[in-house]
N, C-alpha and C positions, 0 to 999 in steps of 0.2 A: 374596575371590571377585572376578574381572574381570566388570565390568558389560557387557552386550551392548547396542549402540545400533543401531536400524535408522535408516538414513539415507535420507529420501526425497526431499531437496533436490538438484537437478541442477546447481547452479552453485558449489559450494564445495570442490570436489574438491582443489585445490591447497592449501588449508587445513585439511583433515582430519587431516593429521599432528599438529595441535595437540591433538586428542582422542586420538589413538593414543599419543602421548607421556605422556598423563596416565593411560594405563593402560587405556583403553576399547577394547574388541573391537567394531569396526564391520562391518555388514552393509549394502552399498551396493544401493539399489533405486530408481533415479530414474524408471524407466518404469512405468506401470500393470501391465504384465505381470510385470515384476521385483518389483515391490511385492506383488502377489497371490501370486507363488511364494514369496517370501521369508516372508511371514506364515504360508502353509501349511506351509513345510518347517521353519521356525525359530521360530514363534510361541510355543512353549512355553518358550523361554530368552531371549526378547527382554525386557530390563528397562526400556529407554528407547526413544522414537522422537523423531527430529529431523525436523521438517516446517516448512513455511511456510502462511501462511494460505490462499492459494488451493488448496493441495494436501490441507489438513486432515488429519484422521484420524476416521474414522465409527465409529458404535457398533457396527456388525457387526465391523468390524476390531478394535477395543477388546476385544470378546467373545472374539475369537480369539487374544488375547494375555493369557493368564492370569497371566504374570510381570511385566506391565507395571506400572511404579510411577511414571514420570515422563515428560511429553510436553514437549518444548522446541520452541518455535515460533521460527523466525526472523523477524525484523522485528516490527512492532507488531500487525499484524492476526492474527486466529485464527479467521476467520468460518467455516471449514469444520471446524474441531475440535469434536466433540461434547462440549461441557463438561458436560452433564447426566450423560452416560455416565461421563465421567471423575470426576465428583463422586461418582456412586453407588458407584464402585469405590474411592474414596479416593484417586485418582490425582492428583498435582501436575502442574500446568501452568504453564509459564513462557513467557515472550516476550522480544522483543529491542527494546522500545520505545526509541527514542531512538539507537540504535547508528548507524543509517544515515541519520539526519536531515539531516546535511550533504550527504550524495550526493543525497538525494531533492529537497532544497531547491535545490541546483545545477541539477538536471535540470529542476525546475519553471520556474527562471528562464531557462534555456537555451530550453525550449519557448515560453515567453512572448516573449522576445526574437525567436526565429525566426519565431513567428506574427504578432506585431505588425508586424515589419520585412519579412516575407514573404521571408525568407532562402531557402528551398528553391527558390521559382520564380525568384529573381533568379539563383541559382547554376545552374539548369537553362538559364535564357536565355543566360547567358554561354557556357556550354558548347555552345550551339548556334550560337554566333557572333552573338548578338544583344546590343543594348546598351540596354535599356529605361531609361527614366528615370521610376520610379514613386514617387509621393509617398506616404509612409507615416507612421503617427503615431510620436511619441516616447513614451518611457516616463516621462520626467521630469515630475513635477508631476501625474502621472494618480492615479486612485483604484483601490486594489487590495482586493478583497474575498477573505477567506480563510475558507473553510467548514472549521471544525476547527482550533483554535488549540492543538494538542498540540506535541510536540517538533518535528515537520516543520513545522507551520504557523508555529510561532515562528521557526524558522530562515529561512523564506521572509519572514516579515514584516521581519526585521533586514535582510536582504539588499535588499527592496524599499525600505524606509524610509531606510536609511543609504546605500546604494549607488546608488539611483535617485531620491531625493527623493520618493517617493510617499506618499500619505496611506492608511492602513492601516485597514480595518474588518474585523471578523470575525463569524461567528455560531458558537457553541459550545453545548454542552448547558447551560452555565451561564456567567454574567459572570465574567471573571477580573480580579480588582482588582489583581493584580501586573503589568499591563501598560498602556502608554500609549495602546493602539490602542481605536478605537471600537467598542462592542458593538452588533450588531444583533440583534434579538429573533426574527426569522425568516429563513429563507434568502432569500425574496422581498424582504424590506427590505434585505438585504445586497446582492442583485444590483441593486437600484434605486439603491444608493448606491455602485455600482462600475462602473468603464470595464472592468477585467479581473477575472475571478472565477477563483479557484484552488481546487480540491477537495483537501483535505488531511486528510479524516476517515477514520477506520477504516470498513471495511465491516461486514456485518452487519445484522440485522433492525432494529436502532434508527436506522440511517442509510440504509435502502433507499429509493431514489427521492426523495430529498429535493430533487434538481434535476429539476423537470418542466417542462412547458410554460408554466405561470405564472412560475416563476423565469427561465426563458429569455427570455420576453417582457419581463421587468423589466429583464433585462440590455440587451436592446435591439439594434437593427441596427448599432451602433458599438462593441458589447460583444464581449469574447473570453473563452472558456472554457478553462481548462486543467485535466486531471484526472490527478494522479499517485497517487491513492489506491486505489479501487475502482470498477470498472464499475458495480457494483450502487447505487451512490449516485446515478446519473444514469439517468433513462428513455431509453434509447437510441433509441427510436423517436421520441421528442419532439425529441432532439437532432439526428437526422438531418432531421426536418422542418424545424426551425429553420434548419439550415445550407443546406439546399436552397432554401428560401424566402427566404434572406437575412434572416431575423428576428434573428439574431445575425451579427456580422462573421466569426467563425470558432472554430475549436476545435483544441487540441492534446491527444492522448490517448496515454497511456502504458499504459492498462489497458482491457480488453475483457471482454465478458460471458462468452464461450465460447473463452478463450485455448486454442491460438494462432489460432482462427478469428477473422477480422475481417469484418464485413459489407462485402460488395461496394459497397453505397451508400456508405460512408464512403472506401472506396478511390477511388471515382470522383469525389470532390469536391476542388476546388481550394483551398477555403478551410479545408482540415483538414491538420495535421500528425500522423502516426502514428509511434510508436516501440513496439518489442516488449517492453514491462514491465521496462524496464532502469533505472528511476530509481534505485533502491536499490543497483545493482550497481557498485562500485568496489572496487580492491583494500584500500583503507583501511576501507571498511565491512564487506566480506566478513570481512577478518581480525578486525575488532572484534567482529562478531556471533558467529564461531565461538568465539572467545575468552570471551565472555560465556556461550555455551552450556557451555563447559568449566567454567567457574566454577560455574555452577548446578548442573551434574551432580555435581562434586567435593562442593560444598557438601551437596547432597541426600544422596549415599551416605555422606558422613560424619556424617549426623545433625544437620547444621546448616540453619537457614533458608535457602532459595533467595533469590537477589538480586531477581529481577524476577517475582514470583508473579502469576498471573492469578486474579482472583477468581472463584470457581465458584459456581454456584446450589446451593441446598439440596438434599441427597441426597434421594432419594425414601424411603429407610429413615428418615432423620431427621424427614421430614415425616409418615411414618406413626406414628412414636413421639409 
């Protein structure tokens, strides 16, 4: 039997032949309207769903997919996939943790360099025929704080320490004994120990609003924030206030609360750099991600363990028993 995969992701079309060549039948539904229509029309024969964290897959949609057996999430985050609903149905969930780490780390460093060196404003000035001589900080020897030292955080740390001679500190759910970097017990302590703070932690309830006014004030007026993780980690109102009042030096953001909508207050600020959630997008990362999805699907439908399973909560049925 050929398994049918509902593809909700909008950025991987060039690499979908990888899955087709493995024998999977694909239904593409990258827009909300197409998604609803596909579930309504084909829900009874969809065996797998391919999504990403911000797109998710909700309990009511899972309920409308009676044949669903596996959910594959592109990227590390799966914050809008209803893991409880999946667990209750015995549905396997996988993610793509680590596959796009190099791309995301590259983008994080590009944003940090652009922000600290004020590249966008310098470029705009030259295009206007101006020739400003603005003194901007160097990255060398500075203190970098990383919130979340997973695959992406580690890739950023290596670039910062080895490429820019920066000292690296981090805050994680737990101390990592396998790294040389300095552990801080709270986000506030991390911000206080940092000139630059990069958010690299997954989204979800456990990390929501870790970066608030207290943390931003600890970062201080000469500090810079970069977020290539999830907007939910940062209290956006607190960030805007800190930027407007120059209580931090600046911010570079690749993620937003209600994408693709971006607050006008952020657009109006000159000490902010904004990119449209593209940190994880590169040909290398996208191909690797789809290849991993293919390996997980092939393994699952062959009755073998998947490569990157997501830990699920205990099912309601199990708890009742």
